[in-house]
N, C-alpha and C positions, 0 to 999 in steps of 0.2 A: 805183075804179080810178085808176091813175096812169100817165102816160107822160112821157117826156122830150120837150122841145121840140126839133124837128128844125131843121136849118139853114135850112129855108125858112120857119120860124115866127119867126125872130128877126132883129133888126136888129143889125148889127155895125159899129162904127167901129174901124178898125185901131189897134192899140196903138202908141203912141209914148211913150217914157220921159219921165216927169215931166209929161205932158200928160193932162188928163182924158179918159177914154174911157168908153164904155158898151157893154154887151153883154147879151143875155139869158142868164141862168144856165140852162145845159142841164138842171139838176136842179130848176128851179122847177116845182112841181106845178100841173097844170091839172085842172079837173073834167071830164076826158075819159078814156076807157079807155086803158090801157097799150098795148093792141093790139086789133084787131078780134076778136070772139069766135071761138074756134077750134072746128073740127069735133070734135076730141078735147079735152074739158075737162082742165084741169091736175090733177095729182095732188092729192087732198085731203090735209089734214094728218094725218088718222087713218090714211091709207094709207102715210104715210112711215115708213120704218124707218131708224134712225140709221145713218149711214155710218161705216165702220170706219176706224181708223188702222192702216195696214199697217206692221209691224215688219220689219226686215231679216231676222230669223230665221224669218219666215213666220208668226209669231203675230199675232193681231189684238187691238188695244186698242180696244174699242168706244166709240162715242159714248155720252155719259152716259145717254141714254135710247134705247138701241138696241132695246129691246123695247117693244111696245105696252103701255100701262098696263093693269092689271087693273081690274075693276069698282070696287074699293074705293079706287083711287088718286085723290088729289085733283088736280083740274085748276085751276091758278092762273088766275084771271080778272084780267087786268091792264088798266090804263088807260095809254095812250100820251099823254104831254104833249110836244107839239112834233112837227109832221108835216113837217119839212124833210128835208134829205138824210140825216142820221143817224137821224132818226125812221123814215124809210122803210127804212133798213138794218135797224133793229131789227124792223120788221114782217116783212121778208123772212126774217130769222133765226128769228123767233118762229113763223112759219108752218110751220117744219120741226120744231118741238118739240111732241110730243104732249101734254105736261103743261102747256101754256101756251095760253091764249086771250086775245087782245086784244079786249075787249068794249066799250071806250069810247076815243074819241080827242078830243084838244083842241088847237086851234090858233087864233090870232087871225085867220088868213087863211081865208076861207070856202072857196076852191078847194082849199087844202091839206088841210083837215080832211075835206071832202066827197070828194075823190078818194081819200084814204087809207081813209076809211070804206067806199067802194064797192070798193076793191081788196081789203080784208079780207073783205067780204061775197061777193065774186066767188069767193073761195077755197072758199066753201060751208061754212065752219066754223060760222058763226053767221048766222041769218036777218037780224038787225038789229044794227048796231053804233051805239051812242049817240055823238053828236057835239056838242061844246061849243066855244064861243069863250072861255069864262072858266074858269080852273082851279078857283076856289073854288066856282063853280056845279056843276062836275063832282063835287067832293068831297061837296057837299050832296046832290045828286040820285042819286049812285051809291053812297051809303052802304049797306053791306050787300050790294051787288051786285058789288063788286070786291075783290080780295084783295091788290093791290099796285099800284105805279106805276112806269112807265118814264119817266124825265125826259131829254128831248133838246132842251131849249130853250136859248137863249143863256145864257152863263155867269152873267150878273148875276142871272138869275131863279132859279137853282138854290137859293140859300139859303132864300128864303121858301117855294118850292114843296116842297122836300124836307122842311123842318121841319113844314109844314102836314100833309103826307101821313104823316109819322112820328107826329105828335101825334094823327092820326086812327086810329092803330093799324095802319098799312100799311107793309110792307117796301118799300124803294125801290131801284131800279137807276138810278144817275145817270151820265150821260156826263161825261167830264172836259172842261174843268177843273171840279172839284167846287165851287169858289167863286172869287171874285176877290180875296179877302184872307185872311190867316191867321185873323183874328178870326171871319169868317163860317164858315170851314171848321171851326174849333173848336166854334162853336155847333151846327153840323150833327152833329158827332160826339157831342156831349153830348146833343143831342135824341134821337139813336138809342139812346144808353145809357139815357136816362130812359124812353123808350117800350119798351125791350127789343125792338127791331125792327132788322132788318138794313138798313144803308145800304151798298150795294156800288157801287164806282166802276168805270167801264168801262176799266180798264187791261187790255186784252185779252191782252197777252203773258203775263200770269200764268196764263191757261188754255190757252196753246198747249202741246201735249204735248211738243214738242221743247225749249222753254224749261224746262218742268218736269223733263224728263229730265236736262238739264244741271244744274239746281238740286239735284235729289234724288240723282243718281248720280255726278256729276263734280265739283261744286264744294261738296259738303258738307264738314264739318269733317274727316272721316276721309280723303277722297280728294283734296282740293284741292292739298295740298302735293306729293303723289305725281305729280299730273298736271301742274301748272304750276310748282311750286316757289314761290319768293317772288314775290308779285304786284308788278309794277312800274308799270304804267300802265293807264288806261282811255281809251276813245275812243268817241264817238258821232257820227253824222252823219246829217242829213236834208236833202235837197234839195227845195225846193218849186217847182212850176211857176208861172211868172208868169201871172197872170190879170188880165183887165180888170175894171173896176168893173161890178158886177151892176145891171142895170136890171130892169124888171118889166112885165107886161102891163097895159094901162090899166085893165082891169076889176078888177085886184087893188090898185088905188090905195086906200089907207085915209085917211080924213080926219084932219087934225092932232089934233083933240080925241080921236079914238079911239086914235091912236098914243100920245099922251101918257098916256092912261089905263093903258097897259101899259109906260110908261117910255121910249118912243122919241121922238127929236126930229124925225125926218123919215123919209120912205119911203126915201131914199137911205141913211141910217144903218141903218134896219131891215134893208135888203137886204145891207148890207155891214158888219154889226155886228162881225165879227171883226177889223176894222181900227180899231176905236175903243175906247179904254180905259174909257169909261163903261159899256161893255157886256161887257168881258172883258179878257183880258191879251194877246190876240193869238196868231197861229199859232205864232210862235217859242217862246213860253213853253209853249204846249200841247205841241209836239213835244219840247221839253226835258224836261218832266215825264214824258211817256211813256217816254223813253229812260233818264233817270237813275234811274227807278224800278227798272230792271233791276238796277243795281248795289246799290241799297238792298235789293232782294229777295235777291240772291245773297249779299251780304256783311254787310248790317246795319251798315255803318260810315258815319258821318256826316262831311261836310266840315268843315274848320276855316277855310278861306279861299277866297274866290271873287273872281276878276277877269274882266272882260268888255269887249268892244267890239262895235259894230255900228251900225246905223242904218236909215233908211228909204231903201232903195236903188232901189226900183222903183215903188212905189205913189205916185201924186200925190195921194192922198186919205187921210184918217184920220190917227191919231197913234200907232199901234202899229208899232214897228220891224219890218222884214221880214227882216233878217239879223242874226244874233247869233253871235259866237264867244266862248266862255267857257273859262276855265282854273280848275279846281277842285282844291284840295289836300285829300285825304282822310287822316285820321289813323288808320293801321293800327297794330296792336301793334308791328310790325317797323319802322315808320317811315312817312314820307309817301309816298303814292301819288298821282301827279298825273294829272288827266284833262283831255282836250281835248273840248269839247262844242260842236257847231256846227249851226246851222240856216241855210241859205242859200237865198235866193230867187234863182234864176238861170234864164235862158232855156234853158240847156243841161242843166238838172238832171233832166229826165224820166227819164234812163237810170240814175240812181243812187238806189237805194231805201234806206230807212233801215236802219242797222245799229248794233249795240253791240259793242264789242271789249274783251276783257280780255286783258292781256299779262302773262306771267310769264317767269321765267328759263328754264323748260323748254319753253314752248310758249305758245299763245294760243287763246282761244275767241272766235269771232265769231258772234253771234246776230242773227237778222233774221226778219221775217215772210216774207221772200223765200227760197224754196228754194235759189236759186243762191248766196246770200250766207251761208247757215248752214253754217259750216265751223270745224274746229279744225285747228291746225297745230302739229306737233311740231318742235323743233329737230333738225337732222340728226345722226345718229350716236348717238341715244338709243334704248335698247330698253325703257325703263320703261313706255311706253304699250302694249306688248304685253299686259300684264296686263289692261288695260281692254278690249282686243280679245277676249282669251280669255273674259272675264267677260260679253261680249255687250253692253257699254254703249258701245262705239266700233266703227267699221268703217273700215278703211283704204280710202282712195279710189283711190290709184294702183294700177296693175297690176304685179305682180312678174314676174320672169323665169320662163320655162317651168320647171316642176318645183318652184318655190318656193311656199310658202303665201302667197296673195295678201293675207291678213289680218295677217301679221306683218312687222314692220319689221326689216330686217337692220342690225346695228350697223356693218356695213361701208359703209353708204350715207352719202354725203356730199353737200354742195351745198345746194340750196334746202330750205326747211322743207317738211315732208311733210304733205299734207292728209288729214284724216280727216272722217268724217261721223258723226252720231248715227244709229243703226240704225232710223230711224223716218221715215215720210212722213205729213204731216198732210193728210188728204183731206176734212176737215170745216172749213168756214169758222170762223176763230177767234172771230168775234163770236158765232156760234151756240154754240160751246163755252162762252164766258164767260156767255152768257145762260142756258144750261142749268145752269151751276154756281150762278147766282143762284137759280134755281127750286129746285134740290136743297138749297141752303143755307137758303133762306127758309122752305121748306115741308116738307122731308123730312129735316132734321137733319144734313145734310152740312156741311162746313166751307167757308166762303166763301174764294175765292181772293184776294179783294181788298176788304176792308172799307175804310170811309172812314179809319179809323185807320192801316191799312196804307198807304194812298195819300198820307197827309198829308205825310210827310217829303219825297217827291219834289216835291210842290207847293211846299214851303218852299224847296227848292233852286232850283227853276225861277224862283220869284218873286225870289229873291236874285240870281240871274244877271242877270235883267232890271234889278234895282235897281243892281247893280254897273256895268252898262253905262251906265245913264242918269246915274249919279253920277260916272262916270269915276274910281272909287276902289275900292281893295281892301276887301272886306267880310270881317270876322272873324265867324264864326258860333259862338255859344256854345250849349251844350246846351239852354238855355232856349228857343231858337228852335223846337225840336221838341217841346216840352212840351205835352201836351194838357190 
């Protein structure tokens, strides 16, 4: 079982810019129950029925595993590597997927692996979950007992862990960033090809039904020009909340020799690894990769030039910059399309959720994991979007005058751009959908929404935005940069 540390459990030193501070990470796991046992036990995974995605037309788009599996269906037995925040998110998503069982966990922190083990066991799905501190030991002892691996460890460990699992014949789901360098990422892709096993990357937007609706029905080669006309600009934005340096409970302190065995210099760096380049590329590069992947997916067009600026604005520790603003020039057949991409660490950023925005002459498409920010806008006075409304792939958001069809735009209308919605509400967590897709692709013959090869170009772009910022120079990208 896992629980969050409450405010009474942690020590807090108030945050002051550029001065070291320490706080307990609210998500740091302890070997204690998430909550006291309840009179009514939680729903078991086999009792779960996939939640539906409601369409505006009243139709239902089911979760990938909406029905209980029949007796012949294969249940994928997976090992979780890394029991931190994202590892526990994978556990919570996996517990809702009937075709998936987490039968082993691995983490170098005893309380993390033991609490995760007990949490899975408390679900009642399996009497005993194996727990390991060493990944190689898990692969040896669980040979023949597991069917795949979920990797949610710090970025620098992904290369060796994913390749080892692939060479053991196991499909792998890997959280981004997939690697810390292009060379390591290429190694992983080639290992997956040699092993003929799936290496799927956790770019969750690719499994969001609203994003897929936009990709399949609004921005495909047949409809893009009718909807937006000539593409002119891209934009992404992510605001990150300022956080203090993470501390840790005394009982979770690991000896220096033990830490170095797994590649860490100190407990402070282990707890705050996302701020150090020796362990990853930082949160800015992570967010950039997630968002520019949307443009790669929608259009398949690569940048030709990148410029960027940024710095370490808030954190007084580590060497990963926490704010980046980039300018990217994409080479479209009709000419250059310029993009503004930014990740800002800001004390007031909690209210602005990430979004991606595509601008065209006739309108724009703004995508986001947030319902409030997922919008399309038509230029006023245009009736061309009426065809998309009639086809059921768009829904007009504003209310027309009495007696008028609320779903049709009058050509008499002038003024501000007119908002539209996709006729769809996502009621299943996107991580669950992406994990379901991994299971279906790895074990049931479906197509993966995001293989490592699919995710590679966005990684290259994000790495080069970071490089352009640090070098204070414009970078020209040749096609060889994306070659596998």
